[in-house]
The first five atom37 places (N, CA, C, CB, O) and aatype in JSON, in Angstrom:
{
  "aatype": [12, 7, 15, 9, 1, 19, 18, 11, 7, 12, 14, 14, 10, 16, 6, 6, 5, 9, 1, 1, 10, 3, 6, 2, 11, 14, 11, 15, 3, 3, 6, 9, 3, 13, 15, 3, 9, 14, 1, 12, 16, 11, 6, 6, 10, 0, 11, 13, 11, 14, 0, 1, 10, 1, 10, 11, 6, 15, 11, 2, 9, 0, 15],
  "atom_mask": [
    [1, 1, 1, 1, 1],
    [1, 1, 1, 0, 1],
    [1, 1, 1, 1, 1],
    [1, 1, 1, 1, 1],
    [1, 1, 1, 1, 1],
    [1, 1, 1, 1, 1],
    [1, 1, 1, 1, 1],
    [1, 1, 1, 1, 1],
    [1, 1, 1, 0, 1],
    [1, 1, 1, 1, 1],
    [1, 1, 1, 1, 1],
    [1, 1, 1, 1, 1],
    [1, 1, 1, 1, 1],
    [1, 1, 1, 1, 1],
    [1, 1, 1, 1, 1],
    [1, 1, 1, 1, 1],
    [1, 1, 1, 1, 1],
    [1, 1, 1, 1, 1],
    [1, 1, 1, 1, 1],
    [1, 1, 1, 1, 1],
    [1, 1, 1, 1, 1],
    [1, 1, 1, 1, 1],
    [1, 1, 1, 1, 1],
    [1, 1, 1, 1, 1],
    [1, 1, 1, 1, 1],
    [1, 1, 1, 1, 1],
    [1, 1, 1, 1, 1],
    [1, 1, 1, 1, 1],
    [1, 1, 1, 1, 1],
    [1, 1, 1, 1, 1],
    [1, 1, 1, 1, 1],
    [1, 1, 1, 1, 1],
    [1, 1, 1, 1, 1],
    [1, 1, 1, 1, 1],
    [1, 1, 1, 1, 1],
    [1, 1, 1, 1, 1],
    [1, 1, 1, 1, 1],
    [1, 1, 1, 1, 1],
    [1, 1, 1, 1, 1],
    [1, 1, 1, 1, 1],
    [1, 1, 1, 1, 1],
    [1, 1, 1, 1, 1],
    [1, 1, 1, 1, 1],
    [1, 1, 1, 1, 1],
    [1, 1, 1, 1, 1],
    [1, 1, 1, 1, 1],
    [1, 1, 1, 1, 1],
    [1, 1, 1, 1, 1],
    [1, 1, 1, 1, 1],
    [1, 1, 1, 1, 1],
    [1, 1, 1, 1, 1],
    [1, 1, 1, 1, 1],
    [1, 1, 1, 1, 1],
    [1, 1, 1, 1, 1],
    [1, 1, 1, 1, 1],
    [1, 1, 1, 1, 1],
    [1, 1, 1, 1, 1],
    [1, 1, 1, 1, 1],
    [1, 1, 1, 1, 1],
    [1, 1, 1, 1, 1],
    [1, 1, 1, 1, 1],
    [1, 1, 1, 1, 1],
    [1, 1, 1, 1, 1]
  ],
  "atom_positions": [
    [[0.59, -1.04, 0.16], [-0.41, 0.23, -0.1], [1.12, 1.18, -0.21], [-1.87, 0.73, 1.49], [1.87, 1.45, -1.15]],
    [[1.14, 1.51, 1.2], [2.15, 3.0, 1.08], [3.47, 2.71, 1.49], [0.0, 0.0, 0.0], [3.96, 1.58, 1.53]],
    [[4.13, 4.01, 1.85], [5.54, 3.56, 2.0], [5.7, 5.0, 2.83], [6.61, 3.18, 0.41], [5.02, 6.03, 2.74]],
    [[7.1, 4.61, 3.82], [7.44, 5.45, 4.36], [8.37, 6.39, 3.55], [7.82, 4.98, 5.37], [9.19, 5.88, 2.79]],
    [[8.26, 8.02, 3.72], [9.29, 8.71, 3.46], [10.2, 9.28, 4.29], [8.97, 9.42, 2.89], [9.87, 9.98, 5.25]],
    [[11.51, 9.01, 3.93], [12.46, 9.63, 5.03], [13.11, 10.81, 4.6], [13.56, 8.69, 5.46], [14.11, 10.59, 3.91]],
    [[12.83, 11.95, 4.79], [13.85, 13.38, 4.48], [14.84, 13.71, 4.84], [13.53, 14.42, 4.75], [14.82, 13.55, 6.06]],
    [[16.1, 14.21, 4.43], [17.12, 14.63, 4.86], [16.85, 15.5, 5.91], [17.8, 15.08, 3.94], [16.11, 16.48, 6.0]],
    [[17.92, 14.74, 7.02], [17.82, 15.64, 8.43], [16.69, 15.28, 9.2], [0.0, 0.0, 0.0], [16.53, 15.96, 10.22]],
    [[15.79, 14.31, 8.98], [14.91, 13.54, 9.97], [15.79, 12.41, 10.77], [13.65, 12.8, 9.14], [16.69, 11.64, 10.45]],
    [[14.88, 12.78, 12.26], [15.29, 12.08, 13.12], [15.03, 10.56, 12.96], [14.85, 12.58, 14.17], [13.91, 10.26, 12.56]],
    [[16.0, 9.48, 13.23], [15.44, 8.06, 12.83], [14.1, 7.58, 14.02], [16.94, 6.81, 12.92], [14.11, 7.66, 15.25]],
    [[13.05, 7.1, 13.11], [12.25, 6.48, 14.12], [12.31, 5.63, 14.85], [11.53, 6.2, 13.87], [12.96, 4.6, 14.69]],
    [[11.41, 6.04, 16.13], [11.92, 5.32, 17.52], [11.05, 3.85, 17.39], [11.43, 6.37, 19.19], [10.03, 3.62, 16.74]],
    [[11.81, 3.03, 18.19], [11.23, 1.82, 18.42], [9.37, 1.73, 18.6], [12.02, 1.36, 19.73], [8.62, 0.82, 18.26]],
    [[9.05, 3.04, 19.25], [7.71, 3.01, 19.53], [6.74, 3.32, 18.18], [7.5, 4.03, 20.69], [5.6, 2.87, 18.05]],
    [[7.49, 4.26, 17.12], [6.54, 4.82, 16.05], [6.89, 3.57, 15.24], [6.86, 6.48, 15.3], [5.9, 3.33, 14.54]],
    [[7.86, 2.66, 15.01], [8.13, 1.48, 14.22], [7.05, 0.17, 14.94], [9.97, 1.13, 14.32], [6.83, -0.86, 14.32]],
    [[6.55, 0.4, 16.11], [5.62, -0.62, 16.68], [4.22, -0.26, 16.24], [5.71, -0.7, 18.26], [3.26, -0.99, 15.99]],
    [[4.37, 1.27, 16.18], [2.61, 1.52, 15.4], [2.57, 1.58, 14.4], [1.74, 2.64, 15.56], [1.43, 1.5, 13.95]],
    [[3.73, 1.77, 13.35], [3.08, 1.58, 12.15], [3.27, 0.21, 11.8], [3.53, 2.47, 11.12], [2.7, -0.2, 10.78]],
    [[4.02, -0.62, 12.53], [3.69, -1.9, 11.95], [2.34, -2.76, 12.37], [4.84, -2.69, 12.23], [2.05, -3.85, 11.89]],
    [[1.79, -2.25, 13.08], [0.37, -2.25, 13.61], [-0.7, -2.36, 12.41], [0.1, -0.89, 14.47], [-1.45, -3.24, 12.0]],
    [[-0.37, -0.77, 11.98], [-1.43, -0.45, 11.01], [-1.39, -1.29, 9.37], [-1.27, 1.21, 10.82], [-2.0, -0.86, 8.39]],
    [[-0.56, -2.53, 9.37], [0.11, -3.05, 7.41], [-1.75, -3.18, 7.69], [1.72, -5.29, 6.78], [-2.53, -3.34, 8.63]],
    [[-1.79, -2.98, 6.02], [-3.07, -3.77, 5.6], [-3.34, -5.03, 5.92], [-3.19, -3.85, 4.36], [-2.53, -5.91, 6.2]],
    [[-4.73, -5.11, 5.86], [-5.51, -6.23, 6.48], [-6.33, -7.04, 5.26], [-6.61, -5.58, 7.67], [-6.71, -6.32, 4.34]],
    [[-6.63, -8.5, 5.15], [-7.72, -8.7, 4.78], [-8.85, -8.54, 5.47], [-7.69, -9.58, 4.44], [-8.93, -8.29, 6.67]],
    [[-9.89, -8.71, 4.58], [-11.47, -8.24, 4.83], [-11.73, -9.1, 5.76], [-12.6, -8.33, 3.61], [-12.4, -8.72, 6.72]],
    [[-11.26, -10.4, 5.7], [-11.42, -11.12, 6.81], [-11.16, -10.77, 8.44], [-10.76, -12.03, 6.49], [-11.77, -11.14, 9.45]],
    [[-9.86, -9.8, 8.24], [-9.4, -9.31, 9.48], [-10.26, -8.24, 10.1], [-8.07, -8.82, 9.31], [-10.45, -8.12, 11.31]],
    [[-10.73, -7.53, 9.18], [-11.85, -6.45, 9.47], [-12.76, -6.63, 10.33], [-12.56, -6.15, 8.48], [-13.35, -7.72, 10.3]],
    [[-13.18, -5.45, 11.5], [-14.2, -5.99, 12.04], [-15.45, -4.92, 11.71], [-13.86, -6.3, 13.55], [-15.66, -3.85, 12.29]],
    [[-16.05, -5.39, 10.85], [-17.51, -4.19, 9.99], [-18.8, -4.35, 11.32], [-18.49, -5.2, 7.76], [-19.7, -3.5, 11.28]],
    [[-18.83, -5.08, 12.09], [-20.11, -4.45, 13.09], [-20.06, -3.29, 13.67], [-20.38, -5.17, 14.23], [-21.21, -3.01, 14.01]],
    [[-19.5, -2.65, 13.89], [-19.84, -1.43, 14.15], [-20.34, -0.31, 12.7], [-18.55, -0.99, 14.94], [-20.12, 0.9, 12.77]],
    [[-20.88, -0.82, 11.73], [-21.22, -0.25, 10.59], [-22.58, -0.75, 10.61], [-20.35, -0.56, 9.37], [-22.69, -1.97, 10.63]],
    [[-23.43, -0.18, 10.61], [-24.94, -0.16, 10.09], [-25.1, -0.69, 8.52], [-25.52, 1.46, 10.16], [-24.7, -0.1, 7.52]],
    [[-25.74, -1.91, 8.58], [-26.47, -1.99, 7.48], [-27.26, -1.1, 6.79], [-27.06, -2.73, 7.63], [-28.06, -0.44, 7.46]],
    [[-27.21, -0.91, 5.37], [-28.11, 0.22, 4.79], [-28.93, -0.7, 4.29], [-27.54, 1.34, 3.71], [-28.88, -1.9, 4.02]],
    [[-29.96, 0.48, 4.25], [-31.64, 0.04, 3.99], [-32.01, 0.11, 2.3], [-32.84, 1.36, 4.92], [-31.42, 0.65, 1.36]],
    [[-33.24, -0.69, 2.39], [-33.26, -0.8, 0.61], [-33.62, 0.79, 0.28], [-34.74, -2.1, -0.19], [-33.65, 1.05, -0.92]],
    [[-33.82, 1.59, 0.94], [-34.33, 2.87, 0.59], [-33.0, 3.45, 0.2], [-35.17, 3.68, 1.77], [-32.94, 4.06, -0.87]],
    [[-32.0, 3.34, 0.9], [-30.6, 4.17, 0.9], [-30.3, 3.19, -0.22], [-29.43, 4.24, 2.46], [-30.01, 4.0, -1.1]],
    [[-30.17, 1.94, -0.8], [-29.74, 1.26, -1.65], [-29.92, 2.09, -3.03], [-30.36, -0.01, -1.53], [-28.93, 2.49, -3.64]],
    [[-31.19, 2.32, -3.47], [-32.31, 2.5, -4.12], [-31.75, 3.87, -4.67], [-33.7, 2.43, -3.23], [-31.83, 4.08, -5.88]],
    [[-31.13, 4.9, -3.74], [-30.6, 6.14, -3.98], [-29.29, 6.1, -5.08], [-30.22, 6.72, -2.57], [-29.04, 6.87, -6.01]],
    [[-28.5, 4.86, -4.59], [-27.39, 4.67, -5.51], [-27.48, 4.59, -6.96], [-26.83, 3.62, -5.18], [-28.28, 3.82, -7.49]],
    [[-26.48, 5.55, -7.8], [-26.53, 5.63, -8.93], [-24.7, 5.51, -9.18], [-27.46, 6.95, -9.35], [-23.74, 5.95, -8.56]],
    [[-24.85, 4.74, -10.32], [-23.35, 4.81, -10.97], [-22.69, 5.8, -11.43], [-23.2, 4.17, -11.94], [-23.03, 6.37, -12.46]],
    [[-21.34, 6.24, -10.49], [-20.64, 7.05, -10.69], [-20.73, 8.21, -11.93], [-19.74, 6.36, -10.64], [-20.66, 9.43, -11.87]],
    [[-20.9, 7.39, -12.96], [-20.68, 8.03, -14.67], [-21.71, 8.9, -14.73], [-20.84, 6.88, -16.12], [-21.6, 9.95, -15.37]],
    [[-23.09, 8.49, -13.92], [-24.48, 9.16, -14.11], [-24.53, 10.5, -13.35], [-25.7, 8.2, -13.55], [-24.96, 11.6, -13.7]],
    [[-23.93, 10.08, -12.17], [-24.08, 11.5, -11.42], [-23.03, 12.67, -11.74], [-23.96, 11.24, -9.85], [-23.24, 13.87, -11.56]],
    [[-21.73, 12.01, -12.32], [-20.67, 13.2, -12.88], [-21.26, 13.82, -14.38], [-18.92, 12.43, -13.18], [-20.6, 14.62, -15.04]],
    [[-22.51, 13.36, -14.75], [-22.94, 14.33, -16.1], [-23.86, 15.06, -15.97], [-23.34, 13.74, -17.26], [-25.01, 14.83, -16.32]],
    [[-23.36, 16.26, -15.35], [-23.96, 17.52, -14.8], [-24.19, 18.61, -15.69], [-23.18, 18.02, -13.8], [-23.24, 19.35, -15.4]],
    [[-24.83, 19.18, -16.57], [-24.36, 20.03, -17.72], [-24.13, 21.32, -16.58], [-25.65, 20.27, -19.22], [-24.74, 21.66, -15.56]],
    [[-22.9, 21.86, -17.33], [-22.58, 22.91, -16.64], [-22.26, 24.58, -17.72], [-21.25, 22.28, -15.78], [-21.42, 24.77, -18.6]],
    [[-22.91, 25.17, -17.37], [-22.96, 26.54, -18.22], [-21.4, 27.14, -18.04], [-24.27, 27.77, -17.55], [-20.8, 27.19, -16.96]],
    [[-21.06, 27.43, -18.9], [-19.89, 28.09, -18.74], [-19.69, 29.24, -19.93], [-18.78, 27.01, -18.73], [-19.59, 29.09, -21.15]],
    [[-19.67, 30.37, -19.16], [-19.97, 31.52, -19.81], [-18.39, 31.71, -20.63], [-20.52, 32.82, -18.64], [-17.34, 31.27, -20.16]],
    [[-18.49, 32.47, -22.0], [-16.97, 32.95, -22.41], [-16.8, 34.49, -22.89], [-16.44, 32.01, -23.7], [-15.69, 34.92, -23.21]]
  ]
}
């Protein structure tokens, strides 16, 4: 996923910082707890539109 950038003059990472970075490594979907996210209702799902349809809004551009 991401990477750590080290810039000239930066102090080295502490052991605590390295530990915290290791704890935040990417996880698979099976490892993530989604239980605190409420399920969407049928009404909420019905409001969804593909992104390409939402973005096609006419814009008036003055020249």
